[in-house]
N, C-alpha and C positions, 0 to 999 in steps of 0.2 A: 510583654505585650507585642514586641516585634515577632517573636516566634509564634504567638497565638494568631496574629494576623496572617502570617505566611501559611501556616498549616490550615487555617480556615479557608483561605483563598484556594489553596491546592486541593483540599478535600471537596469543596463546593464545585470547582471546575471539573474534577474527575467524575463526580456523581452526575453532573449534567451530561457528560460524554463518556458513559461507561464502556461503550464499544471501543473507543480509542484507548482507554485505560487497560482493557483486557488485551488488546493487540500489543500494547507497549510491554506488558509483562512477558508475553511469549517472545517479543523481540529481544528481550534481555536474556533469553535462554531458559526461561522456566518451562516446565512441561505444559503442553497445551491444555491438559485436563485440569490444571490448576488455574488457568486464566480466568475462568468465570468466578470461582470463590474468592481468589486473591484480588481480582479487579473490583469486586464489591467491598471486600474487607479492608483494603488499603485506604480508600477515601473515608470510610467510616472511622478507621483508626485515627486518621489525621484530624478529622473533626472532633473526635473525642479528646485528643491531645490539646487541641485549641481551647476546648471548653475547660479542661482541667487546669490549664495554665493560668486562667484568669483569676480565680480566687486565691488569696494568699495561702489559705490552709492546704490547698492541693497543688500549689504551683511547683513544689519540688517533684512530685510524682509526674506532673506534666512535663517538666524538664527531662526527667528520666525517660519517659516514653518518647519524647522528641529525639533524645540522644540515641536511643535504640533504633528508631526508624532511620535516622540520618546515617548512622554507621552502616545499617543494612544497605541504604542507597549507595553510599561510598564504596562498599565492597562490591556490589553488582557493577557499578560503573568501572571500577578499577579492573575487574576481571575481563570485562568486554573490551576495554581499551588495550589491555595487555595482549588480547587475541586479535587486535586490529579491527574490531567490530565497533561500529558507532550507531547503535539503534536509536530510534527517535526517543528523545526525552520529552515525555508528555506530563511533566510535573504539574502543569496547570492546564491539563486537557488540551483542547484545541485553541485555547487563548494564546498559548505560546508553545509551539512545537518545533524542535529542530534537532539534528543529530547530536548525540552526546559528545563531549570533548573535555579537554582539561579545564575549560572555564566552568563547565557543569560540576566537575569534581571540586574546583575551588569554591564555588558557591555553597555546595553542601558542606564542605569543610568549615567554612565561616559560620554557617548556621549551627553545625555541630559544636563549634567552640562556644557559641552563645548558650546552647543547651548544657554544655559541660560546666560553664561558669555557674549556672543555676544549681546543678547537682553538687558542685564543689562547695558552694556557699552553705549548704546544709539545709535541713528541713525547717529550721527556725529563723532563717535569714533571707526570706523572700522579699523583704522590702515592704513599702506601703501598698495597701489595696487600692483598687481603682476608685472606690468611694472616697478614701482618704485623700487621694490626689485631687479629685474633683472638688473636695471641700476646701482645699487650700487655695483660696482665690486671691490672696495677697502675696506680694513678693515675687521673686524671680520664678517661683514654680508656676505662677499663673501663666506666664508666657510659655513655659514648657508644656503645660497642659493644653493650651490653645494650639500650639504647634503640633503636638501629638494628635489631637482630635482632628485638626485640619488635614494632616497627612493620612490619617485613617479614612476620612471621608473621600479624599482624592483617590486613594487606593481602591476603596470599594466601588467608587464610580467608574474607575478605569476597568475593573474586573467586570462589572455589570455591562458596561458599554461593549466590551469585546465579546462577551457571551451572546448578547443580543445581536451583535453584528454578525457573528458566525451563523447563528440560527436564522437570522433574517435572510442572509445569502442563501441558505439551504432552502428556505421556504420559497424564495423567488425562483430558484432553479427548479423546484418541484412544480410550481405553478406554470412555468414556461414549458416544462416537459409534458404536463397534463394537457396544456393547450395544443401542443404539437401532436400528441397522440390522438386527441379528440378531432383534430383537423385532418389527419392523414391516415389513421388506422383503417385498414381494409383487410378482413380475414383472408382474402385471396392474394394479398400482396405482402411479401416479407418486409418486416420493419428493418430499415438499414442499420448498419453497425453504428453504435454510438461513439466509436473510437476514430480518431483522426480528423483532420480538417478537410474541408471540401477541396477537390482538385482545382488548382488555379488560384486559390485564396492566398493572400499575402502571408509569407512565413513570419510568425511572431519574432520580433527582435529579442535579443537577450545579451547579457554580459555576465560571464562566469569566471570564476577563479580557475586558472590553468595549473595543472599538476607540474608542468615544467614550462619554462619560457616566460613570457610577459605575465605580470600579476593578474591582469584582467583581459579576457578575450571576448569579443562580441561577434555576432553573426556576420557583420560587415567585414570584419578583419579576416575571417576564414573563407569568405566567398572570393572566387577568382573568375575572371572573364572567360566565358564560353566553357565553363566547367561546373557541373553540378556539385552539390554538397550532400553527402549522406550522413545523417545523424543517427548514431547507434546508441540507444538508451540501455544502460546496464547498471548493475549493482554488484559490489564486491562480494556480497553474501548470497548471490544468485548462482545456483549450481549450473543451469544451462548457459549462463554468461561465462562461467569459468571454462566450459567446453568450447566456447566461441572465441576466446582470446587469441589462440594461435592463428586462427583464420583471419581475424581482424588485423593482426600485425602483418600477415602475408599480403592481405589486400591493400593495406596502406603502402606497402613497398612496390607491389607489382602493378597496381591500377592507379598510381598517382597521377599519371598523365591524362586519365579520363575522368576522374572524380576525386574530390577531397573527402576523406572519411574522418569524422570527428566523433569521439566517444563522449557522451554526456552521462556521467556517473554521479555517485553521491558517496557520502561517508568520509572518512579521514584520509589524509595524504598517505599515511602508511599503508592502509588497506588497499589503496589503488596503485601505489607505487610498486608493490610486489608483482602483480601481473604485468604492469607496464614495463618494468625492467626485464622481466623474464622473457616477454614476447616482443620486445622492441616497439611498444605502442607509442604513437605520437598523437598530438591533438587530443589529450584527455582533459576534459573540462568537468568541473565539480559543481553540482548544485548544492545549495544549503539544505533543501528538502526535496521537493518534487515540483518546483515552480515551473521549470521548462517543460517537464513531462506533462504537467497540467495544461500549460499553454498550447501544446501540440496534441492534447487529448490522447496521450499514450497511456494505456491501461495496464501495462505489465512489462516485464523485462525477461530476456532481451527483446528489444523491438527496434525498428528502424523506419525512417521516413526520408524521402528524397526531396531536396530543395533545388529547384531549377536555377540556372544562372541568373534569371530575372527576379530572383528572390520570391518565387511563388511555389506553392506546394505542388510537387511533381508526382507523388504516389500516395496511395493509401498507406496507413500504418500496417507494417507486417510484423508478425510476432513469431519468435522461435528461431533457432539456428538455421533450420532448413529453409524457412521462408526468407530469411535475411540473405543466405547464400544464393538463393534463386534471384533475389532482387539485384544483388551485386553482379551476378553473371549476366543478367539482362542489360544492366547499364554498361558493363564492360564490352558486351557484344554490340552495343549501339542500338538496342531495341527500346531503350527508354533513357531519358535523362539528358539528351543532347539539346533539348529546347523545350518550348511549351507545346501543348497539345494542339492539334489542328482544330479541335472543337472550340478552342479558345481564340481562334483567329491567328495562330502562329504556325510557322513551319516546324517540322520535326515530327518524330514519332508520337503516337498517342500516349496517354498516361497509363501507368500500371493499373491493372485491374485489382480489385480487392482480393485479399487472400485470407480473410477471416472465414474459417470453415472450409470443408471440402465440398465439391459439387455433389448434388443429389444424383444418385446412380453410380457414383464412383465406388470402387472396391474399398472396403474399410482397411486401414493399415493393420499390419501384423502387430499384435500386442500379446506379449507373454510376460506375466508378472507373478510373483508369489502372493498367496493369500496370507492371512494372519497366522496360519499354522505353518507356513513355509512351503506349502505345496504349490508348484508352478501351474498356472491356469492360463489358457489362451482364449481370446475372444472367439476364435474359430471353434472352440469346444461347444459353443452355444448355437452353432449353425442349425437352422430349422426352427429357431425361436426368435421372436422379435425382441430386441434389447433396447433399453434406455441406458446409455452410458453416461454416468454422472461423474464429472471431474471435480474433486473435492479436496479441501485443505482444512484439517481440524482447527488450525489457528485463524481461519478466515471468519470474520464476524458475520458476514452475509450468509456463510454456510451455517453458522450456528442458528440464525433465524429460521432457516429452512429445516433444521434437523427434526424438530418436534412434529412438523407436518409430514415429513417423510416417514418417520416411525409410525405415525398414526395410519398412514396409507398402507404401510407394510402389513399392519395387523388386519386391515380391512380392505384388501386390494380388490378393486372392481374387476369383474370378469372381462377378459379380452385386453387388458392393459399390458404393456410390455414388461418383460423381466428387468428388474433394476440391477445394474452392475455398477458398483461404486469404485472409482479409481482414486485412491487417497495418496496425497504427497506427504502425509504425516508419518510418524513412526508407527510401528506395530502397536505399541502400548497406547499411544494417543488415539489411534483409530479404534482399537478394540473397546475402549471404554465408552464409545459412542453408542454401542449396542445395536448395530445394524443386523437385521435378520437376513438381508440379501447378501449376495456374493460381494466380497470386498477384496480388491487387489491393492497391493502396496507398491506405489510408484516412487521409490526413494530418490530416484534421479530426476524426477519431474520431466520425463521424456514424452509422456503421452500427450500432453497439451500441445506440444509443437507438432506432433504427428497429425493431430486433428486440426491444427492451426486455430487453437482456441485462445481466448483472452483471459481476463480475470475470472476467478472462481466465485460462486459455483456456476458451472457451465454444463449443459447436457446436449446430447443429440441422439437420434434414433438410428439404429442399424437394423435393416430388414432381415427376414429369415434367411435370405440368400447371401448374406454377408455384405450387402452394399449399403452405402449411406442413404438414409431415408428422410433426412431433415437437415435444415440449416441449424446453426447453433441457437440454443435458448440460454439466455443469461438472466440470472435472478430468479426469485421464488415463483412469481406469477408465470413467467415464461416457461419454466421447467415443469410446473404442475400442469399447465395447459398442454404442453407438448406430450406429457405422459398420459393425457386423457384423464387426469385426476381433478379436473376443474381448475379453479383459480381465476384471477382477474385478467386484465388486459395483458397481453403478452409483452415481455420485456426483452429486448435484444433481437436476435435473428431467430425467428420461430416458424418459418414456412416448412411444412413437412409434406411428404408423400403418404397420405393416409388411405 
């Protein structure tokens, strides 16, 4: 009954949040093309195991199914931990999500032991049925039955409360967003970036586990008088972050008198200690999940934001190695970060300007990438034609929602709409199975997003026939469809274009 309750809770929570379940599967290293079928099959299998465990006649088969699933979980967790990776464990969907660790492994091992005992006992020794237990109303078993029923009710109430709480928060945030769009949307004015806190807003406090030094470090402990703090958000599994580590170590050593640079990462100590030791990084702080990134509205990695000496936000969020290097150089040269902005009634240079997207009219960056066949293609090859460049990740759940609409538009593309160029950060195999008819470029190093100063995917922008930027960034399905001239609802993200 314990195993049945656990598997029922896990399967239900995953079905309620299939998107997170599919993302978790790719996070554990499974091919992205398997994410959708496995993301659906896994919770259904867990629910089936829970059902089969209840009747005495089928309990042995339920125990066997539970043991197989748990051994599979243990194997996947062990392989990832051995590689220094700690993907999110979404065993109970969004109800409980945190990076995997040895505690996750121990929990699954304990459950596997329970399943193993059922299998070891044999098919004819599953004990009394639920009905038999409930009819034994006298003696010590009555108290046991009452306790078990009470514990089950508490567990189900806890699960239901957390599911409703998560979805209630989502609905409230959607209502707030709809009100803001309804109040402020103007087709002639670009919608501002949804990332980062307003300039001059109080920096959210935090307390994080330090990779080295004190066990807990807060924002107040890393702030110094007359010196700004630069928070760099990173992830040990992020390729652009790996390219940035040498620069971060050098900046910490050479610019220590002008700013304090702290790295806010996530994952295991082992995964973060390797780059920290190799490049001499200090002030590496570890999130449990993405709690600090969410508080500062950081939508990707690597990203950075400046905190002024008065504990106020001193810059917009910048994304990508090039944008972060530019921000560091400006702070080191005294063009930002020495104090608050004049517009806020303080002395000192003005705040950093936003760096999401390139200015309209600027020359498009040089991009040369292989397509799925290995042939190198440059964006300049399409000069003379208007392009919609779509930054894509096959493992991205939001990208998956957009895929069907894109493929439909490819088959029936309206006259005069721009040519679609898909830049995918997935593997050739994961991208090929999507079935795009348009040109697809493989960006295995995730370098193009930083060149265009883009945030989370899917993101798109227009490039004019003369090779210049013709729009701001469009984020999300409605914004991308509207930018492409394919219709869609209210624009989402940055969607002003030169049409």
